[in-house]
VMD Tcl script that draws the C-alpha trace (Angstrom):
set ca {
  {145.13 58.79 119.43}
  {147.42 58.42 116.44}
  {149.43 55.19 116.32}
  {152.68 54.90 114.35}
  {153.81 51.42 113.51}
  {157.51 50.73 114.03}
  {159.90 50.14 111.18}
  {160.18 46.52 112.22}
  {156.47 45.87 112.21}
  {155.30 43.26 109.79}
  {153.53 44.34 106.62}
  {149.82 43.74 107.09}
  {148.13 40.99 105.17}
  {146.47 42.41 102.00}
  {143.00 41.23 103.09}
  {143.43 43.00 106.42}
  {144.63 46.09 104.55}
  {141.48 45.98 102.48}
  {139.51 45.65 105.66}
  {141.25 48.62 107.17}
  {140.72 50.70 104.07}
  {137.11 49.63 104.04}
  {136.40 51.58 107.22}
  {138.16 54.68 105.93}
  {136.57 54.16 102.53}
  {133.14 54.00 104.11}
  {133.57 57.53 105.40}
  {134.76 58.69 101.99}
  {131.94 56.99 100.15}
  {129.33 58.37 102.53}
  {130.83 61.82 102.21}
  {130.73 61.72 98.43}
  {127.28 60.13 98.26}
  {125.73 62.74 100.57}
  {127.77 65.81 99.77}
  {129.14 65.47 96.28}
  {125.84 65.12 94.37}
  {124.51 68.24 96.03}
  {127.70 70.14 95.42}
  {127.61 69.11 91.77}
  {124.11 70.43 91.14}
  {123.94 72.89 88.28}
  {122.72 76.46 88.85}
  {119.49 75.60 87.04}
  {118.94 72.66 89.37}
  {119.51 74.91 92.37}
  {116.99 77.36 90.93}
  {114.42 74.59 90.40}
  {114.99 73.34 93.93}
  {114.43 76.83 95.32}
  {111.28 77.24 93.20}
  {109.86 73.92 94.38}
  {110.37 74.89 98.01}
  {109.14 78.49 97.69}
  {106.10 77.68 95.54}
  {105.10 74.92 97.95}
  {105.31 77.35 100.86}
  {103.25 79.95 98.98}
  {100.59 77.35 98.19}
  {100.27 76.26 101.81}
  {100.34 79.86 103.02}
  {97.45 80.72 100.69}
  {95.35 78.06 102.39}
  {96.28 79.42 105.84}
  {95.36 82.90 104.62}
  {91.94 81.66 103.52}
  {92.67 81.94 99.79}
  {92.28 79.47 96.98}
  {95.37 77.65 95.82}
  {96.96 79.14 92.74}
  {98.91 76.41 90.90}
  {99.80 78.88 88.15}
  {101.67 81.23 90.48}
  {105.26 81.72 89.36}
  {107.74 84.57 89.03}
  {109.37 83.60 85.76}
  {108.88 86.32 83.15}
  {106.01 85.40 80.87}
  {106.63 84.79 77.21}
  {105.25 88.13 76.16}
  {104.02 87.38 72.67}
  {102.04 90.61 72.51}
  {105.09 92.76 73.14}
  {107.00 90.73 70.53}
  {104.27 91.56 68.03}
  {104.76 95.23 68.75}
  {108.51 94.82 68.27}
  {108.85 92.25 65.46}
  {112.48 93.15 64.72}
  {113.63 93.71 68.29}
  {115.53 90.65 69.48}
  {117.42 91.95 72.52}
  {117.14 95.08 74.66}
  {120.90 95.58 74.70}
  {122.72 96.49 71.55}
  {119.53 97.00 69.55}
  {119.59 100.03 67.25}
  {117.44 102.83 68.60}
  {115.25 102.96 65.52}
  {114.30 99.34 66.10}
  {113.01 100.15 69.57}
  {109.93 101.83 68.14}
  {106.76 99.78 68.00}
  {105.58 98.54 64.64}
  {103.26 101.12 63.06}
  {101.18 98.52 61.26}
  {100.22 96.36 64.23}
  {97.05 97.14 66.19}
  {95.60 95.38 69.19}
  {92.03 95.77 70.45}
  {91.46 95.19 74.17}
  {88.31 94.88 76.22}
  {87.93 94.87 79.99}
  {88.78 91.19 80.42}
  {91.86 91.24 78.22}
  {93.00 94.51 79.83}
  {93.12 92.80 83.24}
  {94.95 89.81 81.82}
  {97.46 92.01 79.99}
  {98.06 94.02 83.14}
  {98.80 90.87 85.16}
  {101.06 89.60 82.38}
  {102.98 92.76 81.53}
  {102.80 95.10 84.50}
  {106.17 95.67 86.12}
  {104.45 96.58 89.37}
  {102.57 93.27 89.34}
  {105.82 91.38 88.76}
  {107.48 93.23 91.64}
  {104.71 92.13 94.00}
  {104.98 88.49 92.92}
  {108.72 88.53 93.47}
  {108.24 90.11 96.90}
  {105.95 87.23 97.90}
  {108.40 84.69 96.48}
  {111.34 86.21 98.38}
  {109.40 86.09 101.64}
  {108.74 82.38 101.10}
  {112.40 81.87 100.23}
  {113.42 83.53 103.50}
  {111.34 80.99 105.37}
  {113.34 78.14 103.87}
  {116.48 79.73 105.32}
  {114.90 80.10 108.75}
  {113.69 76.49 108.78}
  {117.03 75.25 107.53}
  {118.67 76.05 110.87}
  {116.42 73.51 112.58}
  {117.15 70.75 110.10}
  {120.21 68.56 109.98}
  {122.90 70.62 108.31}
  {125.22 68.09 106.79}
  {128.84 68.69 106.01}
  {131.40 66.46 104.34}
  {135.02 67.18 103.57}
  {137.87 65.22 102.02}
  {141.46 66.52 102.05}
  {144.26 64.84 100.07}
  {147.87 65.98 100.24}
  {151.41 64.86 99.46}
  {154.52 66.02 101.31}
  {158.23 65.55 100.93}
  {160.72 66.43 103.67}
  {164.48 66.07 103.92}
  {167.60 67.14 102.02}
  {166.68 65.57 98.73}
  {168.94 62.55 99.20}
  {167.99 59.02 100.10}
  {166.99 60.13 103.60}
  {164.07 62.22 102.29}
  {160.62 61.22 103.50}
  {157.65 61.19 101.12}
  {154.15 60.84 102.54}
  {150.57 60.88 101.34}
  {147.85 62.05 103.68}
  {144.09 61.78 103.56}
  {141.56 63.12 106.04}
  {137.80 63.08 105.74}
  {134.87 63.97 107.93}
  {131.14 63.62 107.69}
  {128.50 64.90 110.05}
  {125.72 67.30 110.79}
  {124.68 70.00 113.22}
  {121.14 70.79 114.18}
  {119.38 73.39 116.29}
  {116.62 71.98 118.46}
  {113.17 73.54 118.29}
  {112.95 73.83 122.06}
  {116.41 75.29 122.40}
  {119.92 73.98 122.25}
  {121.78 72.08 119.60}
  {123.02 68.63 118.66}
  {125.92 67.65 116.45}
  {127.53 64.45 115.21}
  {130.66 63.93 113.14}
  {132.74 60.94 112.09}
  {135.91 60.80 110.08}
  {139.39 59.42 109.63}
  {142.97 60.53 109.21}
  {145.42 58.41 107.24}
  {149.12 59.15 106.57}
  {151.14 56.72 104.47}
  {154.94 57.04 104.20}
  {156.00 55.84 100.80}
  {159.61 55.43 101.92}
  {158.54 53.29 104.87}
  {155.03 51.80 104.53}
  {155.33 50.24 107.94}
  {155.23 53.71 109.49}
  {151.70 54.43 108.27}
  {149.45 56.20 110.79}
  {145.66 55.88 110.77}
  {142.92 57.04 113.11}
  {139.16 57.14 113.03}
  {137.00 59.29 115.22}
  {133.42 59.99 116.18}
  {132.17 62.98 118.12}
  {128.75 63.79 119.58}
  {127.77 67.03 121.31}
  {124.52 68.07 122.94}
  {123.57 71.40 124.51}
  {120.22 72.07 126.21}
  {119.15 75.35 127.88}
  {116.88 75.27 130.93}
  {116.25 78.98 131.50}
  {117.37 81.62 129.01}
  {116.78 80.45 125.44}
  {114.65 77.47 126.53}
  {111.25 76.64 125.08}
  {109.88 76.46 121.58}
  {108.32 79.91 121.82}
  {111.78 81.42 122.24}
  {114.08 79.15 120.27}
  {111.74 78.75 117.29}
  {110.66 82.38 117.11}
  {112.55 83.20 113.91}
  {110.74 80.39 112.09}
  {107.40 81.33 113.66}
  {107.78 84.93 112.51}
  {109.00 83.87 109.07}
  {105.94 81.63 108.65}
  {103.62 84.43 109.68}
  {105.43 86.81 107.34}
  {104.63 84.52 104.42}
  {100.95 84.53 105.36}
  {101.10 88.32 105.61}
  {102.81 88.46 102.21}
  {100.04 86.34 100.68}
  {97.44 88.71 102.09}
  {99.41 91.71 100.87}
  {99.61 90.20 97.40}
  {95.88 89.46 97.30}
  {95.11 92.95 98.54}
  {97.45 94.37 95.91}
  {95.68 92.38 93.18}
  {92.35 93.80 94.22}
  {93.61 97.37 94.40}
  {95.52 96.92 91.16}
  {92.52 95.42 89.37}
  {90.26 98.26 90.47}
  {92.88 100.75 89.29}
  {93.11 99.03 85.89}
  {89.33 98.89 85.57}
  {89.00 102.52 86.62}
  {91.54 103.61 84.00}
  {89.76 101.50 81.41}
  {86.38 102.95 82.39}
  {87.74 106.46 82.10}
  {88.97 105.58 78.63}
  {85.47 104.43 77.72}
  {84.10 107.68 79.11}
  {86.68 109.66 77.15}
  {85.87 107.75 73.96}
  {82.16 108.42 74.47}
  {82.93 112.09 75.06}
  {84.64 112.14 71.67}
  {81.50 110.71 70.08}
  {79.31 113.21 71.91}
  {81.50 116.16 70.95}
  {81.67 114.99 67.36}
  {77.87 114.71 67.20}
  {77.60 118.16 68.74}
  {80.05 119.51 66.18}
  {77.99 117.99 63.37}
  {74.86 119.63 64.77}
  {76.62 122.97 65.05}
  {77.81 122.66 61.44}
  {74.28 122.11 60.26}
  {73.02 125.06 62.31}
  {75.83 127.31 61.06}
  {75.19 126.33 57.44}
  {71.46 126.97 57.81}
  {72.16 130.36 59.38}
  {74.57 131.29 56.59}
  {71.92 130.51 53.98}
  {69.30 132.48 55.91}
  {71.71 135.36 56.27}
  {72.49 135.38 52.55}
  {68.74 135.47 51.90}
  {68.38 138.42 54.26}
  {66.16 136.48 56.63}
  {68.61 136.40 59.55}
  {70.73 139.03 61.24}
  {74.46 138.89 60.69}
  {75.06 138.63 64.43}
  {73.09 135.36 64.51}
  {75.10 134.04 61.56}
  {78.41 134.85 63.24}
  {77.24 133.43 66.55}
  {76.46 130.13 64.84}
  {79.88 130.20 63.13}
  {81.54 130.86 66.46}
  {79.60 128.02 68.07}
  {80.74 125.69 65.27}
  {84.37 126.57 65.82}
  {84.01 126.13 69.57}
  {82.41 122.71 69.04}
  {85.20 121.68 66.70}
  {87.78 122.74 69.27}
  {86.01 120.77 72.00}
  {86.05 117.73 69.74}
  {89.79 118.12 69.13}
  {90.50 118.59 72.84}
  {88.43 115.47 73.64}
  {90.51 113.44 71.18}
  {93.76 114.71 72.65}
  {92.58 113.94 76.17}
  {91.71 110.43 75.07}
  {95.14 109.89 73.50}
  {96.90 111.10 76.64}
  {94.78 108.82 78.81}
  {95.40 105.94 76.42}
  {99.17 106.38 76.69}
  {98.95 106.32 80.47}
  {96.83 103.20 80.25}
  {99.47 101.51 78.08}
  {102.00 102.13 80.82}
  {99.57 100.65 83.34}
  {99.44 97.51 81.19}
  {103.21 97.43 80.78}
  {103.00 98.15 77.04}
  {105.02 100.69 75.04}
  {103.32 104.04 74.66}
  {104.04 104.09 70.93}
  {102.07 100.87 70.42}
  {98.71 101.19 68.67}
  {96.05 100.09 71.15}
  {92.32 100.15 70.37}
  {89.56 100.12 72.99}
  {86.48 97.93 72.55}
  {83.53 100.19 73.38}
  {81.12 97.25 73.64}
  {81.93 97.21 77.35}
  {80.22 100.59 77.70}
  {77.04 99.13 76.25}
  {77.11 96.34 78.82}
  {77.66 98.87 81.60}
  {74.66 100.86 80.38}
  {72.53 97.73 80.34}
  {73.54 97.02 83.92}
  {72.69 100.57 84.97}
  {73.31 102.08 88.38}
  {71.21 99.99 90.73}
  {72.15 100.78 94.32}
  {73.58 97.91 96.41}
  {71.09 96.95 99.10}
  {73.47 97.24 102.03}
  {73.39 99.46 105.08}
  {76.45 100.94 106.72}
  {76.52 98.51 109.65}
  {76.44 95.42 107.44}
  {79.14 96.88 105.22}
  {81.37 97.56 108.22}
  {80.87 94.06 109.61}
  {81.91 92.57 106.28}
  {84.95 94.82 106.07}
  {86.11 93.90 109.57}
  {85.79 90.23 108.66}
  {87.16 90.13 105.12}
  {89.77 92.88 104.86}
  {93.07 91.03 104.47}
  {95.28 93.95 105.39}
  {93.27 94.48 108.56}
  {93.86 90.83 109.51}
  {97.58 91.39 108.99}
  {97.55 94.50 111.17}
  {95.90 92.44 113.90}
  {98.54 89.76 113.44}
  {101.27 92.35 113.96}
  {99.84 93.02 117.41}
  {100.22 89.33 118.26}
  {103.78 89.42 116.92}
  {104.61 92.35 119.18}
  {103.09 90.56 122.15}
  {105.27 87.49 121.54}
  {108.33 89.72 121.57}
  {107.51 90.74 125.15}
  {107.80 87.12 126.31}
  {110.95 86.56 124.25}
  {112.76 89.64 125.54}
  {111.64 88.79 129.09}
  {113.23 85.37 128.68}
  {116.52 87.04 127.77}
  {116.55 88.66 131.25}
  {116.81 85.28 132.95}
  {120.00 83.54 133.99}
  {121.61 81.12 131.63}
  {121.55 77.48 132.73}
  {122.68 75.04 130.05}
  {123.33 71.32 130.10}
  {126.26 70.25 127.93}
  {127.34 66.77 127.00}
  {130.06 65.53 124.65}
  {131.34 62.13 123.67}
  {134.53 61.73 121.62}
  {135.67 58.32 120.42}
  {139.03 57.67 118.79}
  {140.43 54.45 117.41}
  {143.67 53.55 115.69}
  {142.65 50.03 114.80}
  {140.47 49.73 111.68}
  {138.10 46.96 112.60}
  {135.81 45.38 110.08}
  {132.57 46.46 111.69}
  {133.23 48.66 114.70}
  {135.67 50.83 116.57}
  {138.20 48.93 118.64}
  {139.26 51.39 121.31}
  {142.68 51.69 122.90}
  {142.79 51.09 126.60}
  {144.04 54.59 127.36}
  {142.89 57.89 125.88}
  {140.39 56.43 123.43}
  {137.35 58.19 124.86}
  {136.68 61.72 126.02}
  {133.34 62.08 127.77}
  {132.00 65.27 129.31}
  {128.85 66.17 131.23}
  {128.33 69.58 132.73}
  {126.14 72.54 133.61}
  {126.92 76.05 132.53}
  {125.53 78.94 134.58}
  {125.50 82.56 133.39}
  {124.28 84.82 136.16}
  {122.17 87.84 135.06}
  {124.62 90.41 136.39}
  {124.70 92.66 133.32}
  {121.38 92.90 131.52}
  {121.26 96.53 130.41}
  {120.84 95.70 126.71}
  {118.32 92.99 127.52}
  {116.47 95.35 129.85}
  {116.26 97.97 127.13}
  {115.07 95.41 124.59}
  {112.33 94.29 126.99}
  {111.18 97.86 127.59}
  {111.15 98.54 123.86}
  {109.08 95.41 123.34}
  {106.48 96.73 125.78}
  {106.42 100.06 123.94}
  {106.26 98.39 120.53}
  {103.30 96.31 121.67}
  {101.34 99.40 122.66}
  {102.34 101.07 119.39}
  {101.17 98.02 117.43}
  {97.83 98.14 119.22}
  {97.45 101.82 118.41}
  {98.38 101.20 114.78}
  {95.79 98.44 114.56}
  {93.09 100.59 116.11}
  {93.96 103.47 113.79}
  {93.92 101.18 110.78}
  {90.59 99.70 111.86}
  {89.16 103.22 112.06}
  {90.64 103.98 108.64}
  {88.94 100.92 107.16}
  {85.62 102.03 108.63}
  {86.19 105.50 107.22}
  {86.89 104.08 103.75}
  {83.79 101.91 103.75}
  {81.51 104.67 104.99}
  {82.96 107.06 102.41}
  {82.54 104.47 99.65}
  {78.90 103.96 100.61}
  {78.24 107.68 100.42}
  {80.07 107.95 97.09}
  {78.02 105.07 95.71}
  {74.73 106.59 96.80}
  {75.76 109.94 95.40}
  {76.84 108.39 92.09}
  {73.54 106.53 91.83}
  {71.52 109.69 92.47}
  {73.73 111.72 90.14}
  {73.20 109.21 87.36}
  {69.43 109.33 87.87}
  {69.45 113.14 87.77}
  {71.77 113.41 84.78}
  {69.75 110.82 82.89}
  {66.66 112.93 83.38}
  {68.62 116.07 82.43}
  {69.71 114.39 79.20}
  {66.11 113.61 78.32}
  {65.09 117.22 79.00}
  {68.01 118.55 76.96}
  {67.12 116.30 74.04}
  {63.54 117.54 74.16}
  {64.73 121.17 74.28}
  {66.90 120.67 71.18}
  {64.02 119.15 69.26}
  {61.72 121.97 70.36}
  {64.28 124.67 69.48}
  {64.73 123.15 66.02}
  {60.98 123.13 65.43}
  {60.60 126.73 66.60}
  {63.50 127.85 64.46}
  {62.09 126.03 61.44}
  {58.73 127.73 62.05}
  {60.45 131.10 62.13}
  {59.45 131.89 65.69}
  {62.64 130.64 67.40}
  {66.08 132.20 67.55}
  {69.63 131.02 67.16}
  {70.60 131.63 70.74}
  {67.92 129.29 72.06}
  {68.98 126.54 69.67}
  {72.69 126.90 70.45}
  {72.02 126.94 74.16}
  {69.86 123.81 73.82}
  {72.59 122.04 71.83}
  {75.21 123.02 74.41}
  {73.01 121.73 77.21}
  {72.52 118.46 75.36}
  {76.22 117.67 74.88}
  {76.91 118.67 78.48}
  {74.13 116.37 79.69}
  {75.32 113.50 77.50}
  {78.85 113.77 78.86}
  {77.51 114.06 82.41}
  {75.41 110.89 82.01}
  {78.42 108.90 80.85}
  {80.57 110.28 83.64}
  {77.90 109.53 86.26}
  {77.58 105.96 85.04}
  {81.34 105.44 85.09}
  {81.58 107.11 88.50}
  {78.96 104.72 89.81}
  {80.71 101.65 88.36}
  {84.03 102.68 89.87}
  {82.43 103.59 93.20}
  {80.82 100.16 93.34}
  {84.16 98.43 92.73}
  {85.88 100.58 95.34}
  {83.24 99.67 97.90}
  {83.58 95.96 97.16}
  {87.37 96.30 97.33}
  {87.39 98.17 100.64}
  {84.89 95.73 102.13}
  {87.28 92.91 101.21}
  {84.70 90.95 99.21}
  {86.11 91.62 95.74}
  {87.57 88.33 94.49}
  {90.19 88.48 91.75}
  {91.18 85.40 89.77}
  {93.86 85.09 87.08}
  {91.12 85.57 84.48}
  {89.85 88.74 86.14}
  {87.19 89.57 88.71}
  {85.15 86.60 89.90}
  {81.68 88.16 89.90}
  {80.00 85.00 91.23}
  {82.21 84.68 94.31}
  {82.08 88.42 94.89}
  {78.28 88.46 94.84}
  {78.18 85.42 97.14}
  {80.30 87.21 99.75}
  {78.29 90.38 99.29}
  {75.02 88.58 99.99}
  {76.38 86.44 102.81}
  {74.72 87.12 106.12}
  {77.17 88.40 108.73}
  {76.60 88.56 112.46}
  {77.91 91.65 114.18}
  {79.37 91.20 117.61}
}
mol new
graphics top color blue
foreach p $ca { graphics top sphere $p radius 0.5 }
foreach p [lrange $ca 0 end-1] q [lrange $ca 1 end] { graphics top cylinder $p $q radius 0.2 }
display resetview
C-alpha cells in the first residue's frame, strides 16, 4: 500500500535515500537495459534480425523436407548487372524519361542452356515471388513461436503536476512509475506472468510527504480439461512448422517445374533456329533449281509450266524462311519475358546445345511403368504435402473435440507490495502487504453449438482431405504413365523421322541426277526437296520432343534435382537408377 510520510517526519539520511533510490533505480535500469536497446534498434537492424530468424528456419525446414541446405537462399533483389547493361543510362524506374527505358541497341548477350537457367532464377519475377512466399511462411512461424516465449515489457512514466490557486499554498509534485515483467503461454496450456515495478511521488513543496511503493506480481493459470495438453495448446506452432516444411517442398517443386519450363522454351528456340537454317537451305536449293529451269526454258529445253512451277516453289520457300524467322523472333521475345529480361533487349541463342543434344540422341530410359510409379510415390514432394494435409485435418478432429469438454482451470496469483525500500529485499507491512489467491474455475459445457459445428466440420474436412489426397495420388500416377507413353512415342518418332530424313536426302540426290541426265522432271525434284525440308524439321522436332518428354518424366517422378547452377544430372541419374521396393 502507499505510505505518506507526515510533515513532521524527519528527513531521511542521504545514504538511506540513496539506498531507497537504489531499489527503484534497479527497476529503471533493468527496464532500460532489457527494453530500451531493443526499442532503439534501427529498421535495418530489425530487418536483419528477421532475416536471421527466417533464413535459419528455412534451412532447418529444408533438412526436415529431405533437401540439401541452401546457404545462398535469400530474398533480397539480386544486383542485376545484366539488366543494367541493357539499360546503361537508366538509373531509376521512376522519373526516367521514356526514351531511356528502351534497351541499348548495341549490346548483345549470348545465352546457352546453363546461363538461361541461371538468368531465369536471377531475373524471373515469378521465381522471386516464390522465394518471398517461402520466406513469409517462415516469418509467420516466428510469430507463432513468439507467443510461447517470454514476452517482456518495460515501461517508465515520468510526470510533473502542480495543484492549487497559484499562491504559496500550491503543491508541486514529481511522479515516476516503472514496471518490468513478462508473460508467457505454456506449451501444455495455460499461462504464466511476472511483473515488478515501483511508484514514487515526490512533493517539492514538502519533501517529507514523499510516497513510494514497490510491487511484485505473479500469476499462473493451468487448464485441466479444455485447452489442456501440448497437442491442443501448441497446435498453432505445430501447424506453422509444418507449413514451412510444406512451403519448402512447394518451392522445390516450383523450381523443378520452372526449370523444365525454361528448358522447354529454350529447346523450342533451338528447334525454331534449326528450322530457320533448314528453310534457308531449302530456299537456296529452290533458287538453284529455279535458275536452272529458267536457263533451260530460255534454251527451249524445258516447258514454260515447269519454269513457272520452279519459280513458284522458290517464292514459297522464301516465304517459309521468312515465316520461320518471324516465329523465332516471337518465341525469343516470350523467352525473354520468361527470363525476366526486356523484350527489346538483343538476346542471342547458342546453338551448340543442339549439337550436344544430337550427340546424346533419344535413347529410351530403361524403366517400366511400375518402377516409375513407385519412384513417383516416394519422391514427389507435392504428394508428400498432400499426405501431410490429411494428418493436419486429423489433428483438427482431436482439437475440436477438446473444445467440447468442460473448462477446468487452476489459477494462482501472488501480489507483494512494500512501502519500505530495503537495500536487498522487500520489507512487507504487517497488514495488506500481500494478496494471495488460489482457485479453480469451472465452465460447464452448457452451450457448445459453435464447438459442435466446428467438430462436425473437422470430421468432414478430414474425409475431404483424404479424398483430395487419393485424387492427387491418382493424378500423379496418371502424369507418370502419360509421360512414359510420351517418351516412348517421342523415341519411336525420332527413329522414324531420322530414317525418313535419310530417305528424303537420297530422293533429292536421285532426282537431281535424273534431272541432270534429262530423264527426270521438275515436279519430282521439287517434291523431293519439299520432303527433305519437312523431314529435317520433323527430325529436329522429334529430338526436342524427346528431350522435353524425358525432363517431364523425371520431373513428375520427383527425381529431377535442381541446384542453383542448374539441373544436377549426377544426382538425378542416381535417383533414377536407385532400386525401389514396391509395397
